[in-house]
C-alpha positions in Angstrom: -11.0 7.1 -8.0 -8.5 5.7 -9.9 -5.9 3.3 -6.7 -2.5 4.9 -7.1 -4.2 8.4 -6.4 -5.9 6.6 -3.2 -3.3 6.6 0.1 -3.9 5.0 3.3 -3.3 7.2 6.1 -4.1 5.3 10.3 -5.7 7.4 13.5 -3.8 8.3 16.1 -6.1 8.5 19.0 -4.3 10.2 20.8 -4.6 13.3 18.9 -8.3 13.3 19.3 -8.4 12.0 23.0 -5.3 14.1 23.7 -4.9 16.3 21.3 -2.2 18.5 24.1 -0.4 15.3 25.2 -0.2 15.0 21.4 0.8 18.2 20.2 3.4 17.8 22.7 4.9 14.2 21.9 5.5 16.0 18.3 6.8 18.6 19.3 9.8 16.7 21.5 10.6 14.8 19.0 10.9 17.2 16.0 12.0 19.6 17.9 14.6 16.4 19.2 15.2 16.1 15.0 16.9 20.2 14.3 17.7 19.7 17.3 20.5 16.3 16.6 23.3 18.1 15.1 24.0 21.1 18.0 22.7 17.9 20.3 26.2 15.8 19.1 28.0 19.2 19.4 27.7 18.8 23.2 28.2 15.1 23.5 24.7 14.0 23.1 23.7 11.2 20.4 19.6 10.8 19.6 18.7 8.0 18.1 16.1 6.6 16.5 14.8 3.0 17.0 12.1 -0.2 16.8 12.3 -3.5 15.9 11.7 -5.4 12.6 10.5 -8.6 13.1 10.0 -11.6 10.8 13.2 -10.7 8.3 13.0 -14.3 6.1 16.0 -15.5 4.6 14.7 -16.5 1.1 16.7 -18.8 -1.0 15.6 -18.3 -4.5 13.4 -21.7 -6.3 16.0 -21.3 -8.8 18.8 -18.5 -10.6 17.9 -15.5 -11.1 17.4 -13.9 -15.0 19.8 -11.2 -16.5 18.0 -8.5 -18.5 17.8 -9.2 -21.9 18.1 -5.9 -24.6 14.9 -3.9 -24.0 13.7 -6.0 -21.1 14.3 -6.5 -17.6 15.7 -8.9 -15.5 13.3 -11.9 -14.1 13.5 -12.8 -10.6 11.9 -16.4 -9.7 8.8 -15.8 -7.5 9.6 -19.4 -5.8 11.5 -20.2 -3.0 12.6 -21.6 -0.3 12.5 -20.6 3.8 15.3 -20.6 6.0 14.3 -19.2 9.1 13.1 -15.2 10.7 15.3 -13.2 12.4 14.5 -10.4 14.4 16.5 -6.6 13.4 16.8 -3.9 16.4 18.2 -0.9 14.3 18.9 2.3 15.8 19.6 5.0 13.1 21.2 8.8 14.4 19.7 11.9 12.8 22.7 13.9 13.5 24.7 11.6 10.9 22.2 9.0 8.9 24.7 6.5 10.4 23.2 3.4 11.2 24.7 1.4 15.1 25.7 -2.0 14.8 22.6 -4.6 14.7 21.1 -6.4 17.1 19.9 -9.5 14.4 18.3 -12.2 16.9 15.1 -14.5 16.7 13.3 -13.3 19.4 12.2 -10.2 20.5 11.9 -9.5 24.3 12.4 -6.7 26.2 16.0 -8.1 27.4 16.6 -8.5 23.4 15.8 -4.8 23.6 17.4 -3.5 26.8 20.7 -5.7 25.2 20.8 -3.8 21.9 20.1 -0.3 23.9 23.3 -1.0 25.9 25.7 -1.9 23.4 24.9 1.5 21.5 25.8 2.9 25.1 28.1 1.1 25.2 29.9 2.3 22.6 30.2 5.4 23.9 29.8 5.5 27.6 30.9 8.8 27.8 27.8 10.1 26.3 24.7 11.0 26.9 21.3 9.3 24.6 17.9 10.3 23.4 16.4 7.1 22.1 12.7 7.9 19.9 10.8 4.8 20.0 6.8 3.7 19.3 5.1 2.9 22.4 5.7 -0.7 22.5 6.0 -2.2 26.4 9.2 -3.2 25.4 10.3 -0.3 25.7 9.0 0.4 28.4 10.0 -2.8 30.7 10.5 -3.3 33.9 14.5 -4.9 32.2 14.8 -1.8 30.4 13.8 0.5 33.7 16.7 -1.6 35.8 19.3 -0.8 33.3 18.6 2.9 32.9 18.1 3.1 36.1 21.5 1.5 37.1 23.9 2.9 33.9 22.9 6.4 35.9 23.8 5.9 39.5 20.4 6.0 40.6 19.9 4.8 44.1 16.2 5.0 44.5 13.6 1.9 44.9 11.9 1.4 41.9 9.2 -0.6 44.0 7.6 -4.0 42.2 5.9 -4.7 39.5 2.9 -3.9 39.1 2.4 -3.3 43.0 5.2 0.0 43.6 6.9 2.9 42.7 8.3 3.3 39.8 8.1 0.1 38.4 4.2 -0.6 39.4 2.7 0.2 36.1 3.2 1.5 31.9 2.6 5.1 32.4 4.7 4.7 35.4 8.1 3.3 33.9 7.0 4.6 30.9 7.6 8.3 33.0 10.8 6.9 34.4 12.4 6.1 30.7 11.9 9.9 30.0 12.5 11.8 32.7 15.0 14.4 30.6 17.7 14.4 34.2 19.0 11.1 32.7 21.2 10.7 30.6 19.6 8.5 29.1 16.5 8.9 27.9 13.7 7.9 25.7 11.3 9.5 23.5 7.6 8.3 22.5 5.7 8.7 19.1 2.0 8.8 19.4 0.4 6.1 19.4 -0.4 4.4 15.7 2.8 7.2 14.5 5.7 5.1 14.2 6.2 7.0 10.7 7.7 9.2 13.1 10.8 7.5 13.5 13.4 7.5 11.5 14.5 4.0 11.4 11.3 3.2 9.6 12.1 5.0 6.7 15.7 2.8 7.1 14.0 -0.2 7.3 12.4 0.5 3.4 16.0 1.4 2.0 17.4 -1.3 3.8 14.3 -4.2 1.9 13.9 -2.6 -1.7 18.0 -2.5 -1.7 19.0 -6.1 0.0 16.6 -8.5 1.5 14.2 -8.9 -1.6 16.6 -9.2 -3.4 19.0 -11.3 -2.3 18.3 -15.5 -1.9 19.9 -16.7 1.4 20.4 -20.8 2.3 20.1 -19.8 5.9 19.8 -17.4 8.5 23.8 -16.5 9.5 24.4 -15.9 5.3 21.6 -13.3 5.4 22.8 -12.0 9.0 26.1 -11.5 7.4 24.7 -9.2 4.6 22.8 -7.7 6.7 25.7 -6.6 8.5 28.2 -5.8 5.0 25.1 -3.6 3.6 25.2 -1.6 6.9 29.4 -1.5 6.6 28.3 -0.2 3.5 25.8 2.5 3.6 27.8 4.5 6.6 30.5 5.5 3.8 27.5 7.6 2.1 25.3 7.8 5.4 24.0 11.3 6.0 20.8 12.9 7.1 17.6 12.5 6.2 16.2 15.5 5.6 12.9 14.5 7.3 9.3 16.7 7.5 6.1 16.8 9.5 3.8 17.3 7.0 0.3 18.6 8.4 -1.5 20.7 9.9 0.1 23.1 12.0 -1.0 21.9 16.3 -2.5 24.1 17.9 -3.6 23.3 22.1 
Protein backbone atom coordinates (compact mmCIF):
# COMPACT_ATOMS: atom_id res chain seq x y z
CA UNK A 1 0.00 0.00 0.00
CA UNK A 2 1.25 3.49 -0.86
CA UNK A 3 2.35 5.43 2.24
CA UNK A 4 0.29 8.52 1.37
CA UNK A 5 -2.85 6.35 1.39
CA UNK A 6 -2.36 5.28 5.01
CA UNK A 7 -4.08 7.19 7.83
CA UNK A 8 -3.25 6.49 11.47
CA UNK A 9 -5.94 6.29 14.08
CA UNK A 10 -6.16 5.67 17.81
CA UNK A 11 -8.87 3.39 19.16
CA UNK A 12 -10.86 4.67 22.12
CA UNK A 13 -11.25 1.79 24.60
CA UNK A 14 -14.28 3.58 26.00
CA UNK A 15 -16.14 2.92 22.75
CA UNK A 16 -15.86 -0.87 23.10
CA UNK A 17 -15.83 -1.16 26.88
CA UNK A 18 -18.72 1.21 27.58
CA UNK A 19 -20.49 2.14 24.32
CA UNK A 20 -23.41 3.87 26.06
CA UNK A 21 -21.12 6.24 27.94
CA UNK A 22 -19.08 6.85 24.79
CA UNK A 23 -22.19 7.66 22.75
CA UNK A 24 -23.52 9.99 25.45
CA UNK A 25 -20.24 11.95 25.55
CA UNK A 26 -19.99 12.24 21.76
CA UNK A 27 -23.62 13.31 21.43
CA UNK A 28 -23.29 15.89 24.20
CA UNK A 29 -20.22 17.49 22.61
CA UNK A 30 -21.72 17.50 19.10
CA UNK A 31 -24.96 18.99 20.46
CA UNK A 32 -23.01 21.76 22.18
CA UNK A 33 -21.15 22.58 18.96
CA UNK A 34 -24.40 22.74 17.01
CA UNK A 35 -26.12 24.86 19.65
CA UNK A 36 -23.18 27.16 20.45
CA UNK A 37 -24.61 30.16 18.55
CA UNK A 38 -28.03 29.83 20.21
CA UNK A 39 -26.38 29.36 23.60
CA UNK A 40 -24.37 32.54 23.07
CA UNK A 41 -27.63 34.44 22.60
CA UNK A 42 -28.69 32.98 25.94
CA UNK A 43 -25.51 34.35 27.56
CA UNK A 44 -23.69 31.00 27.62
CA UNK A 45 -20.23 30.58 26.09
CA UNK A 46 -19.08 27.20 24.76
CA UNK A 47 -15.29 27.12 24.86
CA UNK A 48 -12.90 24.43 23.65
CA UNK A 49 -9.69 24.27 25.66
CA UNK A 50 -6.47 22.30 25.95
CA UNK A 51 -2.73 22.69 26.55
CA UNK A 52 -0.10 22.92 23.83
CA UNK A 53 2.99 21.77 25.70
CA UNK A 54 6.68 21.99 24.97
CA UNK A 55 6.42 24.95 22.59
CA UNK A 56 10.07 25.59 21.71
CA UNK A 57 11.65 28.99 21.12
CA UNK A 58 13.97 28.05 18.26
CA UNK A 59 16.42 30.41 16.62
CA UNK A 60 17.50 29.50 13.10
CA UNK A 61 21.29 29.27 13.07
CA UNK A 62 21.49 31.10 9.73
CA UNK A 63 19.07 33.46 7.95
CA UNK A 64 16.43 32.03 5.63
CA UNK A 65 16.94 32.38 1.87
CA UNK A 66 14.24 34.09 -0.15
CA UNK A 67 12.92 32.17 -3.16
CA UNK A 68 14.38 32.79 -6.60
CA UNK A 69 12.13 32.60 -9.69
CA UNK A 70 10.92 29.05 -10.09
CA UNK A 71 12.41 27.95 -6.77
CA UNK A 72 11.17 27.54 -3.21
CA UNK A 73 12.32 29.48 -0.17
CA UNK A 74 14.99 27.81 1.94
CA UNK A 75 14.86 27.62 5.72
CA UNK A 76 17.92 26.78 7.79
CA UNK A 77 17.69 23.28 9.27
CA UNK A 78 19.98 23.84 12.26
CA UNK A 79 18.67 25.81 15.20
CA UNK A 80 19.54 27.05 18.67
CA UNK A 81 17.17 26.26 21.54
CA UNK A 82 16.11 29.05 23.89
CA UNK A 83 13.77 27.07 26.14
CA UNK A 84 10.14 25.97 26.06
CA UNK A 85 6.78 27.18 27.28
CA UNK A 86 3.24 25.84 27.48
CA UNK A 87 0.23 27.46 25.86
CA UNK A 88 -3.24 26.93 27.33
CA UNK A 89 -5.64 27.93 24.57
CA UNK A 90 -9.34 28.79 24.68
CA UNK A 91 -11.38 28.66 21.45
CA UNK A 92 -14.87 30.20 21.42
CA UNK A 93 -16.86 27.73 19.35
CA UNK A 94 -19.63 30.12 18.20
CA UNK A 95 -17.29 32.82 16.85
CA UNK A 96 -14.00 31.03 16.23
CA UNK A 97 -12.12 33.63 18.27
CA UNK A 98 -9.28 32.85 20.65
CA UNK A 99 -9.22 34.23 24.17
CA UNK A 100 -5.94 35.75 25.42
CA UNK A 101 -3.64 32.73 25.94
CA UNK A 102 -2.14 31.56 29.19
CA UNK A 103 1.60 31.19 28.57
CA UNK A 104 3.78 29.72 31.29
CA UNK A 105 6.69 27.33 31.69
CA UNK A 106 4.57 25.04 33.92
CA UNK A 107 1.20 23.40 33.25
CA UNK A 108 0.04 22.03 36.59
CA UNK A 109 -3.46 22.10 38.05
CA UNK A 110 -2.98 25.62 39.42
CA UNK A 111 -1.98 26.84 35.94
CA UNK A 112 -5.08 25.40 34.28
CA UNK A 113 -7.35 26.74 37.03
CA UNK A 114 -5.82 30.21 36.76
CA UNK A 115 -6.21 30.14 32.97
CA UNK A 116 -9.90 29.23 33.31
CA UNK A 117 -10.40 31.97 35.90
CA UNK A 118 -8.90 34.58 33.59
CA UNK A 119 -11.24 33.57 30.76
CA UNK A 120 -14.32 33.62 33.01
CA UNK A 121 -13.38 37.07 34.29
CA UNK A 122 -13.62 38.45 30.73
CA UNK A 123 -17.41 38.14 31.13
CA UNK A 124 -18.27 37.17 34.74
CA UNK A 125 -21.99 37.60 34.14
CA UNK A 126 -22.09 34.75 31.60
CA UNK A 127 -22.42 31.00 31.97
CA UNK A 128 -19.46 28.95 30.74
CA UNK A 129 -19.16 25.46 29.27
CA UNK A 130 -15.60 24.23 28.71
CA UNK A 131 -14.96 21.24 26.41
CA UNK A 132 -11.71 19.49 27.28
CA UNK A 133 -10.09 16.07 27.57
CA UNK A 134 -9.94 13.97 30.72
CA UNK A 135 -6.46 14.98 31.87
CA UNK A 136 -6.19 14.89 35.67
CA UNK A 137 -5.37 18.62 35.82
CA UNK A 138 -8.80 19.22 34.24
CA UNK A 139 -10.46 17.46 37.19
CA UNK A 140 -8.28 18.77 40.00
CA UNK A 141 -8.98 19.73 43.59
CA UNK A 142 -7.96 23.31 42.77
CA UNK A 143 -10.47 23.50 39.91
CA UNK A 144 -13.30 22.06 42.02
CA UNK A 145 -12.68 24.62 44.75
CA UNK A 146 -12.63 27.46 42.22
CA UNK A 147 -15.90 26.37 40.56
CA UNK A 148 -17.57 25.93 43.95
CA UNK A 149 -16.54 29.43 44.98
CA UNK A 150 -17.46 31.03 41.63
CA UNK A 151 -20.88 29.33 41.62
CA UNK A 152 -21.61 30.16 45.26
CA UNK A 153 -21.76 26.52 46.35
CA UNK A 154 -21.45 26.37 50.13
CA UNK A 155 -21.81 22.61 50.55
CA UNK A 156 -18.81 20.81 52.00
CA UNK A 157 -16.45 19.43 49.39
CA UNK A 158 -14.90 16.77 51.60
CA UNK A 159 -11.24 15.80 51.55
CA UNK A 160 -9.14 14.63 48.61
CA UNK A 161 -8.68 10.87 48.66
CA UNK A 162 -10.97 10.45 51.65
CA UNK A 163 -14.51 11.76 51.34
CA UNK A 164 -17.05 13.91 49.53
CA UNK A 165 -16.73 15.58 46.15
CA UNK A 166 -12.95 15.75 46.38
CA UNK A 167 -12.56 12.05 47.16
CA UNK A 168 -11.68 10.74 43.70
CA UNK A 169 -11.12 11.74 40.09
CA UNK A 170 -14.56 10.34 39.27
CA UNK A 171 -16.36 12.32 41.98
CA UNK A 172 -14.57 15.52 40.97
CA UNK A 173 -15.50 14.93 37.31
CA UNK A 174 -19.17 14.48 38.22
CA UNK A 175 -19.15 17.74 40.17
CA UNK A 176 -17.42 19.72 37.41
CA UNK A 177 -19.79 18.27 34.79
CA UNK A 178 -22.94 19.18 36.75
CA UNK A 179 -25.27 21.04 34.29
CA UNK A 180 -26.74 23.13 37.12
CA UNK A 181 -23.43 24.96 37.60
CA UNK A 182 -22.75 28.31 35.94
CA UNK A 183 -19.27 27.04 35.10
CA UNK A 184 -19.05 23.44 33.99
CA UNK A 185 -16.82 21.07 32.04
CA UNK A 186 -17.68 18.53 29.35
CA UNK A 187 -15.06 15.83 28.78
CA UNK A 188 -14.17 14.07 25.54
CA UNK A 189 -13.98 10.25 25.57
CA UNK A 190 -10.56 8.68 26.12
CA UNK A 191 -8.18 9.07 23.14
CA UNK A 192 -10.67 11.38 21.43
CA UNK A 193 -8.97 14.73 21.77
CA UNK A 194 -9.62 15.20 18.03
CA UNK A 195 -13.19 16.06 19.07
CA UNK A 196 -11.82 19.14 20.78
CA UNK A 197 -11.91 22.06 18.31
CA UNK A 198 -8.96 23.86 19.90
CA UNK A 199 -6.76 21.11 18.42
CA UNK A 200 -7.58 22.42 14.94
CA UNK A 201 -6.42 25.89 15.95
CA UNK A 202 -3.22 24.47 17.46
CA UNK A 203 -2.48 23.07 14.01
CA UNK A 204 -3.09 26.50 12.46
CA UNK A 205 -0.73 28.40 14.76
CA UNK A 206 1.89 25.69 14.42
CA UNK A 207 1.84 25.81 10.59
CA UNK A 208 1.49 29.56 10.15
CA UNK A 209 3.70 30.83 12.97
CA UNK A 210 5.72 28.50 15.18
CA UNK A 211 7.32 26.40 12.42
CA UNK A 212 8.31 29.47 10.41
CA UNK A 213 9.59 32.02 12.89
CA UNK A 214 13.00 32.34 14.51
CA UNK A 215 13.12 33.42 18.15
CA UNK A 216 16.02 34.51 20.33
CA UNK A 217 14.10 34.16 23.62
CA UNK A 218 10.97 32.78 25.25
CA UNK A 219 9.59 36.29 25.78
CA UNK A 220 10.00 37.12 22.10
CA UNK A 221 8.05 33.98 21.19
CA UNK A 222 5.29 34.73 23.70
CA UNK A 223 4.84 38.22 22.30
CA UNK A 224 4.75 36.78 18.79
CA UNK A 225 1.98 34.36 19.81
CA UNK A 226 -0.05 37.20 21.35
CA UNK A 227 0.27 39.30 18.19
CA UNK A 228 -0.69 36.33 16.02
CA UNK A 229 -3.87 35.81 18.07
CA UNK A 230 -4.80 39.50 17.81
CA UNK A 231 -4.49 39.34 14.02
CA UNK A 232 -6.22 35.95 13.81
CA UNK A 233 -9.25 37.23 15.71
CA UNK A 234 -9.80 40.04 13.17
CA UNK A 235 -10.99 37.50 10.59
CA UNK A 236 -11.90 34.57 12.85
CA UNK A 237 -14.94 32.45 12.08
CA UNK A 238 -16.50 29.32 13.49
CA UNK A 239 -15.16 26.01 12.19
CA UNK A 240 -17.43 23.91 10.00
CA UNK A 241 -16.70 20.90 12.18
CA UNK A 242 -18.21 17.47 11.47
CA UNK A 243 -18.09 14.14 13.19
CA UNK A 244 -17.77 11.58 10.40
CA UNK A 245 -18.29 7.94 11.16
CA UNK A 246 -20.80 5.17 11.67
CA UNK A 247 -24.02 6.46 13.32
CA UNK A 248 -23.94 5.70 17.01
CA UNK A 249 -26.52 3.23 18.27
CA UNK A 250 -26.86 2.17 21.87
